[in-house]
Biopython code that builds the backbone (N, CA, C, O; Angstrom):
import numpy as np
from Bio.PDB.StructureBuilder import StructureBuilder

atoms = [
    (1, "UNK", "N", (44.779, 125.714, 115.171)),
    (1, "UNK", "CA", (44.840, 126.580, 114.238)),
    (1, "UNK", "C", (46.615, 126.805, 114.093)),
    (1, "UNK", "O", (47.227, 126.381, 113.113)),
    (2, "UNK", "N", (47.158, 127.397, 115.018)),
    (2, "UNK", "CA", (49.139, 127.707, 115.163)),
    (2, "UNK", "C", (49.561, 126.324, 114.626)),
    (2, "UNK", "O", (50.424, 126.324, 113.748)),
    (3, "UNK", "N", (49.092, 125.220, 115.019)),
    (3, "UNK", "CA", (49.824, 123.864, 115.164)),
    (3, "UNK", "C", (49.559, 123.517, 113.565)),
    (3, "UNK", "O", (50.441, 122.894, 112.973)),
    (4, "UNK", "N", (48.596, 123.831, 112.997)),
    (4, "UNK", "CA", (48.209, 123.525, 111.697)),
    (4, "UNK", "C", (49.188, 124.179, 110.562)),
    (4, "UNK", "O", (49.706, 123.594, 109.611)),
    (5, "UNK", "N", (49.279, 125.350, 110.872)),
    (5, "UNK", "CA", (49.792, 126.144, 110.175)),
    (5, "UNK", "C", (51.450, 126.080, 110.166)),
    (5, "UNK", "O", (52.223, 126.456, 109.285)),
    (6, "UNK", "N", (51.683, 125.568, 111.255)),
    (6, "UNK", "CA", (53.372, 125.217, 111.591)),
    (6, "UNK", "C", (53.674, 123.818, 110.859)),
    (6, "UNK", "O", (54.776, 123.580, 110.365)),
    (7, "UNK", "N", (52.603, 122.917, 110.833)),
    (7, "UNK", "CA", (52.812, 121.691, 110.256)),
    (7, "UNK", "C", (53.070, 121.774, 108.692)),
    (7, "UNK", "O", (53.866, 121.132, 108.007)),
    (8, "UNK", "N", (52.152, 122.761, 108.330)),
    (8, "UNK", "CA", (52.108, 123.258, 106.942)),
    (8, "UNK", "C", (53.095, 123.514, 106.338)),
    (8, "UNK", "O", (53.521, 122.943, 105.334)),
    (9, "UNK", "N", (53.680, 124.675, 107.078)),
    (9, "UNK", "CA", (55.208, 125.336, 106.831)),
    (9, "UNK", "C", (56.178, 124.644, 106.739)),
    (9, "UNK", "O", (57.060, 124.847, 105.905)),
    (10, "UNK", "N", (56.185, 123.506, 107.756)),
    (10, "UNK", "CA", (57.234, 122.785, 107.860)),
    (10, "UNK", "C", (57.542, 121.512, 106.436)),
    (10, "UNK", "O", (58.570, 121.135, 105.873)),
    (11, "UNK", "N", (56.057, 121.159, 106.278)),
    (11, "UNK", "CA", (56.155, 120.501, 104.952)),
    (11, "UNK", "C", (56.431, 120.976, 103.928)),
    (11, "UNK", "O", (57.199, 120.386, 103.169)),
    (12, "UNK", "N", (55.819, 122.324, 103.573)),
    (12, "UNK", "CA", (56.244, 123.106, 102.591)),
    (12, "UNK", "C", (57.945, 123.286, 102.362)),
    (12, "UNK", "O", (58.477, 123.277, 101.251)),
    (13, "UNK", "N", (58.621, 123.439, 103.574)),
    (13, "UNK", "CA", (60.053, 123.720, 103.520)),
    (13, "UNK", "C", (60.783, 122.729, 103.225)),
    (13, "UNK", "O", (61.741, 122.847, 102.462)),
    (14, "UNK", "N", (60.323, 121.212, 103.979)),
    (14, "UNK", "CA", (60.762, 120.007, 103.681)),
    (14, "UNK", "C", (60.720, 119.360, 102.108)),
    (14, "UNK", "O", (61.542, 118.615, 101.575)),
    (15, "UNK", "N", (59.716, 119.807, 101.678)),
    (15, "UNK", "CA", (59.474, 119.491, 100.175)),
    (15, "UNK", "C", (60.206, 120.363, 99.342)),
    (15, "UNK", "O", (60.837, 119.893, 98.395)),
    (16, "UNK", "N", (60.202, 121.586, 99.577)),
    (16, "UNK", "CA", (61.133, 122.342, 98.420)),
    (16, "UNK", "C", (62.787, 121.842, 98.715)),
    (16, "UNK", "O", (63.621, 121.800, 97.810)),
    (17, "UNK", "N", (63.049, 121.518, 99.987)),
    (17, "UNK", "CA", (64.362, 121.008, 100.122)),
    (17, "UNK", "C", (64.661, 119.722, 99.259)),
    (17, "UNK", "O", (65.719, 119.606, 98.641)),
    (18, "UNK", "N", (63.669, 118.761, 99.250)),
    (18, "UNK", "CA", (63.798, 117.635, 98.840)),
    (18, "UNK", "C", (63.757, 117.851, 97.386)),
    (18, "UNK", "O", (64.615, 117.210, 96.780)),
    (19, "UNK", "N", (62.861, 118.705, 96.551)),
    (19, "UNK", "CA", (62.992, 119.077, 95.165)),
    (19, "UNK", "C", (64.407, 119.726, 95.111)),
    (19, "UNK", "O", (65.175, 119.078, 94.399)),
    (20, "UNK", "N", (64.891, 120.717, 95.616)),
    (20, "UNK", "CA", (66.263, 121.284, 95.133)),
    (20, "UNK", "C", (67.295, 119.910, 95.283)),
    (20, "UNK", "O", (68.070, 119.684, 94.353)),
    (21, "UNK", "N", (67.285, 119.249, 96.155)),
    (21, "UNK", "CA", (68.286, 118.169, 96.380)),
    (21, "UNK", "C", (68.444, 117.094, 95.337)),
    (21, "UNK", "O", (69.425, 116.371, 95.164)),
    (22, "UNK", "N", (67.220, 117.116, 94.621)),
    (22, "UNK", "CA", (66.957, 116.059, 93.578)),
    (22, "UNK", "C", (67.243, 116.800, 92.243)),
    (22, "UNK", "O", (67.549, 116.059, 91.309)),
    (23, "UNK", "N", (67.199, 118.094, 91.998)),
    (23, "UNK", "CA", (67.409, 118.845, 90.685)),
    (23, "UNK", "C", (68.450, 118.442, 89.982)),
    (23, "UNK", "O", (68.397, 118.249, 88.768)),
    (24, "UNK", "N", (69.701, 118.251, 90.846)),
    (24, "UNK", "CA", (70.918, 117.970, 90.202)),
    (24, "UNK", "C", (71.213, 116.405, 90.001)),
    (24, "UNK", "O", (72.381, 116.016, 89.990)),
    (25, "UNK", "N", (70.162, 115.524, 89.845)),
    (25, "UNK", "CA", (70.491, 114.125, 89.706)),
    (25, "UNK", "C", (70.687, 113.675, 88.395)),
    (25, "UNK", "O", (70.226, 114.417, 87.527)),
    (26, "UNK", "N", (71.224, 112.700, 88.040)),
    (26, "UNK", "CA", (71.504, 112.046, 87.066)),
    (26, "UNK", "C", (70.864, 110.514, 86.620)),
    (26, "UNK", "O", (71.195, 109.536, 87.291)),
    (27, "UNK", "N", (70.182, 110.398, 85.769)),
    (27, "UNK", "CA", (69.542, 109.351, 85.490)),
    (27, "UNK", "C", (70.532, 108.121, 85.000)),
    (27, "UNK", "O", (71.282, 108.490, 84.097)),
    (28, "UNK", "N", (70.696, 106.793, 85.379)),
    (28, "UNK", "CA", (71.749, 106.077, 85.378)),
    (28, "UNK", "C", (71.504, 105.503, 84.093)),
    (28, "UNK", "O", (72.448, 104.920, 83.561)),
    (29, "UNK", "N", (70.375, 105.563, 83.480)),
    (29, "UNK", "CA", (70.319, 104.927, 81.710)),
    (29, "UNK", "C", (70.862, 105.854, 80.799)),
    (29, "UNK", "O", (71.171, 105.588, 79.638)),
    (30, "UNK", "N", (71.000, 107.249, 81.501)),
    (30, "UNK", "CA", (71.385, 108.230, 80.662)),
    (30, "UNK", "C", (73.211, 108.046, 80.386)),
    (30, "UNK", "O", (73.858, 108.362, 79.387)),
    (31, "UNK", "N", (73.575, 107.560, 81.396)),
    (31, "UNK", "CA", (75.195, 107.324, 81.357)),
    (31, "UNK", "C", (75.732, 106.172, 80.573)),
    (31, "UNK", "O", (75.589, 104.980, 80.843)),
    (32, "UNK", "N", (76.432, 106.747, 79.466)),
    (32, "UNK", "CA", (77.116, 105.840, 78.836)),
    (32, "UNK", "C", (78.747, 105.314, 79.220)),
    (32, "UNK", "O", (79.156, 104.180, 78.970)),
    (33, "UNK", "N", (79.565, 106.407, 79.881)),
    (33, "UNK", "CA", (80.656, 106.019, 80.031)),
    (33, "UNK", "C", (81.065, 107.198, 81.325)),
    (33, "UNK", "O", (80.588, 108.312, 81.543)),
    (34, "UNK", "N", (81.997, 106.533, 81.947)),
    (34, "UNK", "CA", (82.592, 107.735, 83.070)),
    (34, "UNK", "C", (84.300, 108.034, 82.642)),
    (34, "UNK", "O", (84.985, 107.265, 81.968)),
    (35, "UNK", "N", (84.700, 109.190, 83.156)),
    (35, "UNK", "CA", (85.921, 109.491, 82.935)),
    (35, "UNK", "C", (86.610, 109.743, 84.360)),
    (35, "UNK", "O", (86.106, 110.622, 85.058)),
    (36, "UNK", "N", (87.537, 109.159, 84.767)),
    (36, "UNK", "CA", (88.124, 109.744, 86.071)),
    (36, "UNK", "C", (89.062, 110.820, 85.673)),
    (36, "UNK", "O", (90.012, 110.753, 84.893)),
    (37, "UNK", "N", (88.612, 111.828, 86.360)),
    (37, "UNK", "CA", (89.882, 113.060, 86.162)),
    (37, "UNK", "C", (90.845, 113.221, 87.139)),
    (37, "UNK", "O", (91.916, 113.787, 86.921)),
    (38, "UNK", "N", (90.438, 112.637, 88.475)),
    (38, "UNK", "CA", (91.444, 112.514, 89.604)),
    (38, "UNK", "C", (91.044, 111.705, 90.818)),
    (38, "UNK", "O", (90.048, 110.983, 90.782)),
    (39, "UNK", "N", (91.709, 111.803, 91.755)),
    (39, "UNK", "CA", (91.167, 110.968, 92.584)),
    (39, "UNK", "C", (89.752, 110.809, 93.178)),
    (39, "UNK", "O", (89.373, 109.793, 93.759)),
    (40, "UNK", "N", (89.057, 111.848, 92.987)),
    (40, "UNK", "CA", (87.769, 111.842, 93.561)),
    (40, "UNK", "C", (86.737, 112.552, 92.501)),
    (40, "UNK", "O", (85.576, 112.716, 92.875)),
    (41, "UNK", "N", (87.077, 112.923, 91.357)),
    (41, "UNK", "CA", (86.292, 113.746, 90.338)),
    (41, "UNK", "C", (86.257, 112.788, 89.003)),
    (41, "UNK", "O", (87.152, 112.267, 88.337)),
    (42, "UNK", "N", (85.159, 112.789, 88.930)),
    (42, "UNK", "CA", (84.538, 112.510, 87.239)),
    (42, "UNK", "C", (83.858, 113.065, 86.341)),
    (42, "UNK", "O", (83.067, 113.873, 86.827)),
    (43, "UNK", "N", (83.806, 112.977, 85.053)),
    (43, "UNK", "CA", (82.891, 113.501, 83.956)),
    (43, "UNK", "C", (82.118, 112.346, 83.682)),
    (43, "UNK", "O", (82.650, 111.236, 83.662)),
    (44, "UNK", "N", (80.944, 112.505, 83.476)),
    (44, "UNK", "CA", (79.944, 111.671, 83.189)),
    (44, "UNK", "C", (79.408, 112.061, 81.553)),
    (44, "UNK", "O", (78.836, 113.131, 81.346)),
    (45, "UNK", "N", (79.650, 111.122, 80.501)),
    (45, "UNK", "CA", (79.165, 111.071, 79.207)),
    (45, "UNK", "C", (77.951, 110.482, 79.118)),
    (45, "UNK", "O", (77.699, 109.452, 79.745)),
    (46, "UNK", "N", (76.924, 111.189, 78.186)),
    (46, "UNK", "CA", (75.933, 110.331, 77.927)),
    (46, "UNK", "C", (75.934, 109.357, 76.616)),
    (46, "UNK", "O", (76.996, 108.967, 76.131)),
    (47, "UNK", "N", (74.767, 109.025, 76.127)),
    (47, "UNK", "CA", (74.803, 107.944, 75.138)),
    (47, "UNK", "C", (75.041, 108.371, 73.722)),
    (47, "UNK", "O", (75.308, 107.498, 72.897)),
    (48, "UNK", "N", (74.962, 109.771, 73.317)),
    (48, "UNK", "CA", (75.583, 110.455, 72.093)),
    (48, "UNK", "C", (77.159, 111.007, 72.127)),
    (48, "UNK", "O", (77.820, 111.449, 71.187)),
    (49, "UNK", "N", (77.552, 110.829, 73.571)),
    (49, "UNK", "CA", (79.219, 111.111, 73.591)),
    (49, "UNK", "C", (79.161, 112.376, 74.383)),
    (49, "UNK", "O", (80.269, 112.705, 74.807)),
    (50, "UNK", "N", (78.169, 113.190, 74.708)),
    (50, "UNK", "CA", (78.156, 114.437, 75.155)),
    (50, "UNK", "C", (78.370, 114.459, 76.577)),
    (50, "UNK", "O", (78.182, 113.414, 77.201)),
    (51, "UNK", "N", (78.742, 115.522, 77.191)),
    (51, "UNK", "CA", (79.119, 115.498, 78.772)),
    (51, "UNK", "C", (77.709, 115.728, 79.253)),
    (51, "UNK", "O", (76.875, 116.287, 78.541)),
    (52, "UNK", "N", (77.463, 115.309, 80.419)),
    (52, "UNK", "CA", (76.371, 115.728, 81.350)),
    (52, "UNK", "C", (76.637, 116.457, 82.550)),
    (52, "UNK", "O", (76.050, 117.490, 82.871)),
    (53, "UNK", "N", (77.707, 115.784, 83.327)),
    (53, "UNK", "CA", (78.031, 116.427, 84.664)),
    (53, "UNK", "C", (79.177, 116.039, 85.123)),
    (53, "UNK", "O", (79.671, 114.997, 84.692)),
    (54, "UNK", "N", (79.887, 116.882, 86.185)),
    (54, "UNK", "CA", (80.899, 116.297, 86.849)),
    (54, "UNK", "C", (80.355, 115.753, 87.997)),
    (54, "UNK", "O", (79.286, 116.152, 88.459)),
    (55, "UNK", "N", (81.149, 114.690, 88.590)),
    (55, "UNK", "CA", (80.601, 114.049, 89.357)),
    (55, "UNK", "C", (81.772, 113.788, 90.693)),
    (55, "UNK", "O", (82.776, 113.099, 90.513)),
    (56, "UNK", "N", (81.478, 114.408, 91.940)),
    (56, "UNK", "CA", (82.712, 114.451, 93.126)),
    (56, "UNK", "C", (82.169, 113.483, 93.771)),
    (56, "UNK", "O", (80.946, 113.382, 93.863)),
    (57, "UNK", "N", (82.986, 112.654, 94.296)),
    (57, "UNK", "CA", (83.061, 111.449, 95.296)),
    (57, "UNK", "C", (83.886, 111.800, 96.579)),
    (57, "UNK", "O", (84.883, 112.510, 96.448)),
    (58, "UNK", "N", (83.483, 111.292, 97.933)),
    (58, "UNK", "CA", (84.344, 111.495, 99.005)),
    (58, "UNK", "C", (85.549, 110.855, 98.523)),
    (58, "UNK", "O", (85.625, 109.934, 97.710)),
    (59, "UNK", "N", (86.537, 111.496, 99.163)),
    (59, "UNK", "CA", (88.150, 111.044, 98.699)),
    (59, "UNK", "C", (88.503, 109.667, 98.845)),
    (59, "UNK", "O", (89.311, 108.997, 98.202)),
    (60, "UNK", "N", (87.515, 109.258, 100.111)),
    (60, "UNK", "CA", (88.294, 107.634, 100.316)),
    (60, "UNK", "C", (87.160, 106.743, 99.904)),
    (60, "UNK", "O", (86.028, 107.001, 100.311)),
    (61, "UNK", "N", (87.423, 105.530, 98.986)),
    (61, "UNK", "CA", (88.520, 105.144, 98.507)),
    (61, "UNK", "C", (88.787, 105.874, 97.405)),
    (61, "UNK", "O", (87.855, 106.291, 96.718)),
    (62, "UNK", "N", (90.076, 106.130, 97.086)),
    (62, "UNK", "CA", (90.400, 106.853, 95.705)),
    (62, "UNK", "C", (90.042, 106.234, 94.240)),
    (62, "UNK", "O", (90.305, 105.046, 94.056)),
    (63, "UNK", "N", (89.524, 106.904, 93.320)),
    (63, "UNK", "CA", (89.166, 106.449, 92.268)),
    (63, "UNK", "C", (90.380, 106.063, 91.160)),
    (63, "UNK", "O", (91.211, 106.940, 90.927)),
    (64, "UNK", "N", (90.477, 104.938, 90.568)),
    (64, "UNK", "CA", (91.226, 104.684, 89.581)),
    (64, "UNK", "C", (91.218, 105.168, 88.337)),
    (64, "UNK", "O", (90.194, 105.053, 87.662)),
    (65, "UNK", "N", (92.384, 105.805, 87.815)),
    (65, "UNK", "CA", (92.066, 106.333, 86.268)),
    (65, "UNK", "C", (91.749, 105.488, 85.358)),
    (65, "UNK", "O", (91.114, 106.001, 84.437)),
    (66, "UNK", "N", (91.994, 104.130, 85.236)),
    (66, "UNK", "CA", (91.309, 103.364, 83.921)),
    (66, "UNK", "C", (90.799, 101.953, 85.034)),
    (66, "UNK", "O", (91.412, 101.516, 86.008)),
    (67, "UNK", "N", (89.786, 101.600, 84.590)),
    (67, "UNK", "CA", (89.389, 100.109, 84.857)),
    (67, "UNK", "C", (88.255, 100.397, 86.200)),
    (67, "UNK", "O", (87.853, 99.507, 86.950)),
    (68, "UNK", "N", (87.940, 101.586, 86.267)),
    (68, "UNK", "CA", (87.141, 101.573, 87.584)),
    (68, "UNK", "C", (85.865, 101.405, 87.558)),
    (68, "UNK", "O", (85.281, 102.169, 86.789)),
    (69, "UNK", "N", (85.101, 100.527, 88.242)),
    (69, "UNK", "CA", (83.664, 100.420, 88.067)),
    (69, "UNK", "C", (83.036, 101.004, 89.169)),
    (69, "UNK", "O", (83.585, 101.325, 90.223)),
    (70, "UNK", "N", (81.403, 101.173, 88.760)),
    (70, "UNK", "CA", (80.419, 101.903, 89.477)),
    (70, "UNK", "C", (79.266, 100.828, 89.513)),
    (70, "UNK", "O", (78.888, 100.148, 88.559)),
    (71, "UNK", "N", (78.748, 100.810, 90.898)),
    (71, "UNK", "CA", (77.659, 100.192, 90.862)),
    (71, "UNK", "C", (76.457, 100.989, 91.880)),
    (71, "UNK", "O", (76.618, 101.156, 93.089)),
    (72, "UNK", "N", (75.330, 101.397, 91.165)),
    (72, "UNK", "CA", (74.113, 102.169, 91.805)),
    (72, "UNK", "C", (73.198, 101.379, 92.437)),
    (72, "UNK", "O", (73.008, 100.216, 92.083)),
    (73, "UNK", "N", (72.576, 101.930, 93.393)),
    (73, "UNK", "CA", (71.136, 101.122, 94.038)),
    (73, "UNK", "C", (69.712, 101.797, 93.796)),
    (73, "UNK", "O", (68.716, 101.606, 94.493)),
    (74, "UNK", "N", (69.811, 102.708, 92.561)),
    (74, "UNK", "CA", (68.590, 103.317, 92.184)),
    (74, "UNK", "C", (68.655, 103.703, 91.001)),
    (74, "UNK", "O", (69.714, 103.554, 90.392)),
    (75, "UNK", "N", (67.583, 104.270, 90.405)),
    (75, "UNK", "CA", (67.671, 104.539, 88.953)),
    (75, "UNK", "C", (68.168, 105.796, 88.433)),
    (75, "UNK", "O", (68.389, 106.091, 87.259)),
    (76, "UNK", "N", (68.340, 106.645, 89.706)),
    (76, "UNK", "CA", (68.849, 107.965, 89.325)),
    (76, "UNK", "C", (70.313, 108.219, 90.696)),
    (76, "UNK", "O", (70.282, 107.733, 91.827)),
    (77, "UNK", "N", (71.340, 109.012, 90.173)),
    (77, "UNK", "CA", (72.217, 109.327, 91.261)),
    (77, "UNK", "C", (71.993, 110.649, 91.407)),
    (77, "UNK", "O", (71.730, 111.478, 90.537)),
    (78, "UNK", "N", (72.155, 110.827, 92.924)),
    (78, "UNK", "CA", (71.999, 112.164, 93.635)),
    (78, "UNK", "C", (73.048, 112.608, 94.606)),
    (78, "UNK", "O", (73.576, 111.766, 95.332)),
    (79, "UNK", "N", (73.327, 113.642, 94.660)),
    (79, "UNK", "CA", (74.472, 114.133, 96.113)),
    (79, "UNK", "C", (73.883, 113.412, 97.187)),
    (79, "UNK", "O", (72.689, 113.241, 97.434)),
    (80, "UNK", "N", (74.961, 112.987, 97.831)),
    (80, "UNK", "CA", (74.992, 112.117, 98.951)),
    (80, "UNK", "C", (74.481, 110.788, 98.927)),
    (80, "UNK", "O", (74.411, 110.125, 99.961)),
    (81, "UNK", "N", (74.079, 110.305, 97.694)),
    (81, "UNK", "CA", (73.785, 108.978, 97.312)),
    (81, "UNK", "C", (75.262, 107.977, 97.608)),
    (81, "UNK", "O", (76.383, 108.402, 97.326)),
    (82, "UNK", "N", (75.066, 106.872, 98.097)),
    (82, "UNK", "CA", (76.055, 105.712, 98.317)),
    (82, "UNK", "C", (76.245, 105.049, 96.875)),
    (82, "UNK", "O", (75.296, 104.676, 96.185)),
    (83, "UNK", "N", (77.654, 104.944, 96.486)),
    (83, "UNK", "CA", (77.866, 104.226, 95.465)),
    (83, "UNK", "C", (78.866, 103.286, 95.774)),
    (83, "UNK", "O", (79.654, 103.478, 96.699)),
    (84, "UNK", "N", (78.891, 102.122, 94.949)),
    (84, "UNK", "CA", (79.946, 101.034, 95.131)),
    (84, "UNK", "C", (81.008, 100.997, 93.972)),
    (84, "UNK", "O", (80.734, 100.566, 92.852)),
    (85, "UNK", "N", (82.102, 101.429, 94.289)),
    (85, "UNK", "CA", (83.082, 101.704, 93.474)),
    (85, "UNK", "C", (83.968, 100.323, 93.868)),
    (85, "UNK", "O", (83.767, 99.630, 94.865)),
    (86, "UNK", "N", (84.988, 100.099, 92.847)),
    (86, "UNK", "CA", (86.008, 98.873, 92.960)),
    (86, "UNK", "C", (86.727, 98.488, 94.223)),
    (86, "UNK", "O", (86.893, 97.322, 94.582)),
    (87, "UNK", "N", (87.172, 99.631, 94.917)),
    (87, "UNK", "CA", (87.671, 99.652, 96.179)),
    (87, "UNK", "C", (86.834, 99.355, 97.450)),
    (87, "UNK", "O", (87.210, 98.913, 98.536)),
    (88, "UNK", "N", (85.390, 99.776, 96.953)),
    (88, "UNK", "CA", (84.618, 99.569, 98.313)),
    (88, "UNK", "C", (83.533, 100.757, 98.089)),
    (88, "UNK", "O", (83.341, 101.200, 96.957)),
    (89, "UNK", "N", (82.847, 101.240, 99.196)),
    (89, "UNK", "CA", (81.787, 102.284, 98.959)),
    (89, "UNK", "C", (82.310, 103.712, 99.207)),
    (89, "UNK", "O", (83.379, 103.979, 99.754)),
    (90, "UNK", "N", (81.415, 104.591, 98.732)),
    (90, "UNK", "CA", (81.832, 106.121, 98.541)),
    (90, "UNK", "C", (80.468, 106.726, 98.543)),
    (90, "UNK", "O", (79.490, 106.046, 98.231)),
    (91, "UNK", "N", (80.365, 108.021, 98.893)),
    (91, "UNK", "CA", (79.482, 108.802, 98.664)),
    (91, "UNK", "C", (79.880, 110.041, 97.566)),
    (91, "UNK", "O", (80.959, 110.593, 97.351)),
    (92, "UNK", "N", (78.433, 110.247, 96.923)),
    (92, "UNK", "CA", (78.643, 111.368, 95.872)),
    (92, "UNK", "C", (78.625, 112.676, 96.763)),
    (92, "UNK", "O", (77.634, 112.790, 97.484)),
    (93, "UNK", "N", (79.560, 113.662, 96.818)),
    (93, "UNK", "CA", (79.651, 114.937, 97.033)),
    (93, "UNK", "C", (78.839, 116.085, 96.782)),
    (93, "UNK", "O", (78.127, 116.806, 97.482)),
    (94, "UNK", "N", (79.272, 116.022, 95.132)),
    (94, "UNK", "CA", (78.750, 117.025, 94.589)),
    (94, "UNK", "C", (78.196, 116.297, 93.154)),
    (94, "UNK", "O", (78.458, 115.103, 93.006)),
    (95, "UNK", "N", (77.586, 116.866, 92.311)),
    (95, "UNK", "CA", (76.962, 116.757, 91.135)),
    (95, "UNK", "C", (76.858, 118.054, 90.487)),
    (95, "UNK", "O", (75.847, 118.697, 90.769)),
    (96, "UNK", "N", (77.781, 118.632, 89.590)),
    (96, "UNK", "CA", (77.905, 119.832, 88.888)),
    (96, "UNK", "C", (77.400, 119.654, 87.546)),
    (96, "UNK", "O", (78.150, 119.066, 86.767)),
    (97, "UNK", "N", (76.029, 120.131, 87.028)),
    (97, "UNK", "CA", (75.602, 119.762, 85.531)),
    (97, "UNK", "C", (76.431, 120.642, 84.651)),
    (97, "UNK", "O", (76.772, 121.777, 84.982)),
    (98, "UNK", "N", (76.770, 120.018, 83.406)),
    (98, "UNK", "CA", (77.600, 120.783, 82.417)),
    (98, "UNK", "C", (76.482, 121.709, 81.540)),
    (98, "UNK", "O", (75.448, 121.206, 81.099)),
    (99, "UNK", "N", (76.735, 122.717, 81.407)),
    (99, "UNK", "CA", (75.726, 123.589, 80.769)),
    (99, "UNK", "C", (75.952, 123.043, 79.206)),
    (99, "UNK", "O", (77.012, 122.487, 78.916)),
    (100, "UNK", "N", (75.116, 123.194, 78.423)),
    (100, "UNK", "CA", (75.135, 122.964, 76.925)),
    (100, "UNK", "C", (74.709, 123.998, 76.176)),
    (100, "UNK", "O", (74.688, 123.905, 74.949)),
]
sb = StructureBuilder()
sb.init_structure("model")
sb.init_model(0)
sb.init_chain("A")
sb.init_seg("    ")
for serial, (resi, resn, name, xyz) in enumerate(atoms, 1):
    if name == "N":
        sb.init_residue(resn, " ", resi, " ")
    sb.init_atom(name, np.array(xyz, "f"), 0.0, 1.0, " ", f" {name:<3s}", serial, name[0])
structure = sb.get_structure()
């Protein structure tokens, strides 16, 4: 009985962390363009021209101010996802939604 309770408690804890981790994700099909603000921070625009979020990447490789390309491997991007940029692979370290 105690083992069953521990397993249930662990699964609830893990699922709530997964939900929390996924709550600040952005659907790739919502993204119209990216604007590189500095070496590792971008702002994401939706199809209507509004801002969706700030996305911060691991600092290496540095993002180029213009002509940067991004390649994703899933329909959503979330914190800790790997992303291919012009200079190689990097990791998303933060997604900060912009309130409307």
